[in-house]
N, C-alpha and C positions, 0 to 999 in steps of 0.2 A: 603540589602538581604534577600529571599524570607526566610531561612529559615539557625539559624543554624546546624541542624542534620547530621549527617556522609551520604551521598549519594553514590552508588554503579552503576555508567555508567554496566549494564546489556548487554551485547556487543560478539560476536563473534558465540557461537552455535553452531549445527551440518546442519543445512540446507545447501542445494544449496545454497544462499546467505549468504555466514560464509565468505565470504571477502569481502562485500559489507559494511554487518555489523560489520568488525573489523574498517575501515576507515571511518563508521558514528559514530560509538563509540568511537575511538582517537579525532576525531573534537569537540564532545560534552563532554569529558572528560576534553580538552583541553580550552573548553569554560569556563567550570562551574569551571576551577581551576583558570582560569584567571580572574573572576570579585568574589575571594575566597572562595569559597564555598572550603567544607572538604569534599574530593571527592577521589572516588576507580575505577581504572576500574576492573572490573573482566567478568576476560573471561570464558560462559557458558560452563560446561560438568558435570559429570554424578555428581561429588561433590557438587554441586550447594549450596545446603543448607548447610551442612559442612560448605565450604567458603564464605557464608553469615553473617553467625552466629560468623564463628570465626574473620572478617571482621569489624563487629558490625552493619552494615547495616541498617539504619532506613529508608531512599527512594531509592527505586529502578529504575533510571532514563531508558530507555530501550531502548537500540537500537539495537535488535533486528532482522531480517527479514526471515520472511517464515518459515517451522515448525514448534517446538515447541514453538517458543520465539514469534509468531505471532497468534498463532490458539487458546489461551485460556487459555494452561497449564501453561505455566508460570505465567499468574495472579493469578492461581488458586493454585498454591503451595505460592507464596508472599501472598495471602489472609490470607493461611491457617496459614501463619508466622509470622500473623501480622505486614509484612510492605507494609507501601505503596506503591503508582508505580503512573507511566506516564501513559497515554494512555486510552484506550478502558480499561472495566471488560470482567469477562470470555464470558460472552454470546453472549456481540455485536464483541467482537476477532474473538471468533469462528467459529460464523455465516457470517462476515467478511471475512474472509481467504478460505470457502468454497462456491466460486465462484455458483454454483449450487442452495445453500439456501438462498444466498444474494439474488439471481435473484428473487429466488419465494418471500422474503420478501419484494423486491423493485414492484413486480409485484401487491403484494397483496394493496401495497398506489401508486399506482398508477404511479408508478415510470418506463418512457418506458425503455427499453433495446429491443439490437437485440432481434430479434428470431434467437432461438437455441433450440437444443437439445443434450440429454446426453448421452453419452457411456460408461458401464460397464461391461471390461475385464471380469466380471465374467460371465454375463450373454450374453455378445452379441454373446459367440459359435461361433466367427471367419468371424461373416454375417457382412457387411459394412451396416447401416444402411439406409434407403430410408430420402433421407433430399428433403424437400419441398421448404426449398426459395433459391434463384437464387444463384449463381459462382458471387464475389468469398468470402469462408469461412473461417471464421481463428478458427484453431485447438487448442486447449491448455491445459493444464493439469487443474484438478478443483480445485487443491491446493497447489499452487503455485504462487507466485508472480517474480517479475523481468522481466515480459515477459522468462522466462526462458523455455523449452519446446514448446513454439509457434511457430505455422507454417500457413504461407496465404496459403492457396490451389485455384486455379485459373484455374485449368484442375483437371478434375474428375479422371484422370490416377495419381494424384499423392498425392491423396488422405489415401492410403492406406500406404505410408508412412509418413504421417503428424500424422497418428494415433498411428504408432508405436513412434516415435518421443516424443508424448505427451505421449505416457507410461508408459516411462523410469521415467515419477516422479509422476506415482500413477496409480491407474487400474482404474479411472472416469476420463474421458475429456469431455470437452465440444463444442460440434463445434455449431459457431455461424456466422450470417449473416453479411459478410466483411461492415461497414457504410462507403460510399465514403464522401469523407468531409476533417475535419478540426478535429484534434486529439487536445483538449483541456483538462489540469488539472485544477482541482481550489481545492484549498488551505482552510480549513476550522481549525482558532486556537479556541480554546472553545468556541462554538457557536458558533462563527459568522464567516461570509466568507471574507475571508483577499485579494485574487484576484484569477487573474489567470496567464497562461501559453499556450501560443499556442505552439504545438511541431511539426518540419519540419523534422523530418529524413532523412541524405541523402542515408543509405539503403531502402530495402523497405518497413517498419513500425519499429517504434521504440522498437527494439528489444536490448537482454540484452547489443550486444553489443554499439550499438548507445545508451543505458542510459548511460554509462562507459565509455567508450570511449570520450576525449575530442575531439573537430573539427567533430564529425560525423551527430550533428544533431544543428540545427539554435534553439533559443529560441526566440522569439517574445513577447516581454511582453507591455503592454498589448495583448493580441491577436486581432490578424486584423479582426476583425468582430463588425457589428453594435453594437451598445447601449443594442438596446432593445433583441439580440442573448446571449450578452455578459448577463446580467440581470437576462437572461432564464435558462442561463447556472448555475451560480447562484444559485437560487434557486432550482432548483434539487437539485445540487451536497448537499444544505444544506438540502433537504428533505429526502436525501438518508441516511446521516451521522446522521440525528433523526429519522431514521424508524428504524434500527439499537442498536439505545442505545448508539450511539458510544461517544467519552470527548478525553480532552483532543487537539493534533492536528490529522487532518487526509488530505489526500489529493486524491482526487478522479477523477478520469480518467474518460473520453470524450468521442464522435466523435457526431460532430455536421452534420448534413449532409447540403444536400446540398441548402434545404430550409431551415435552420435554425434548425430542431428538435434537441434537446440536447436528446443523450442517455449514460445510463451510463452504463462503461463496469468494472469495481470492485471499491471497497474500500481499500486505503491502510492506514491500524490503525498506520502502526509503518509507518513515510515516510523515506527513504531515505536521513543523513546527509552528505551526500559526496560533493567538490569539486563541482562534475553535479549534485545534487539534486536537484528537481527540485522546493520542497518547501523554501528550503530558500530563491529563486531565486523571486519565489511567496513573499514572507514573506517583502523581502528589497523591492520592491516596494511599501512595505503599511508600511516601514519606519519602519521596524525590522532590525536591523545589526544580526550579528548569535549570537552573545552571546544573545542579546534582545531576539529574539526569542527563544533559551535553554531557557530563564530565567521562558520567561511566561507560556511555557509547564509547566515547576518544578514549577508555582504559582499554574495553573490547578491540578497537582498532589495536592497539598498542601490545595488548597482551596477544593477539593472534600474528602478528608482527613479529614475534621475538621468537 
């Protein structure tokens, strides 16, 4: 046992990813309980400070996805309360959640990202921007996860509809060039690459529905790419993780083009832990069963707090 302290699994929250968070959190709670830890499931709402204090929580295992659960806000609150927590800190969480900010950091560190532009509704004045890279385009909110509000635009006449759909989740959106090739997800655990998975959705892309509906996506473990490309993807993912100062478990979303070049799409600082989630699949191939993965994430948090 890593600790005998009282652990609170923080789950739920108010973001568009609440349902996924509840599923992740309950799976984590059951794993920790099965391992014999003192654990409480805490559904995060406006009274979270009072609830954490009343429950006597000493370590927070974060299972929140999106919104203030993943953008550094909860992390900052926990630091003020003096409660240790799993995963990345305030700054890394905030930058990773903001796709525009993270892309700028990646480019500074020579980490490849797809060509992109940012559109801000407050300054766009209802004008469509000029895009100087070829179709298809991927249109997405600047600060959401789980592919919520994401569209692939293959014809220019669909562009405005995609923008409006993304605006439903924030006033800033990203338009990036679609990278034709394979989608590879790389897992990093406590500073080390533990492997990857290739995702092949039956839908147009790896959408929210494809991610969380069993049977809609084929998972290839390990990815069907040559060793050199796989190694390059892992090196790129780890460099991205380190460039933001991430900690604990992260999952990097990459596209590999037809020439075997990796492009980082984003970092997930609190990866999903549902029955269809990718990090548990990657970890299983690396020799971690689900409880073992959860305990290793917890171990990383304890190490960081010492």
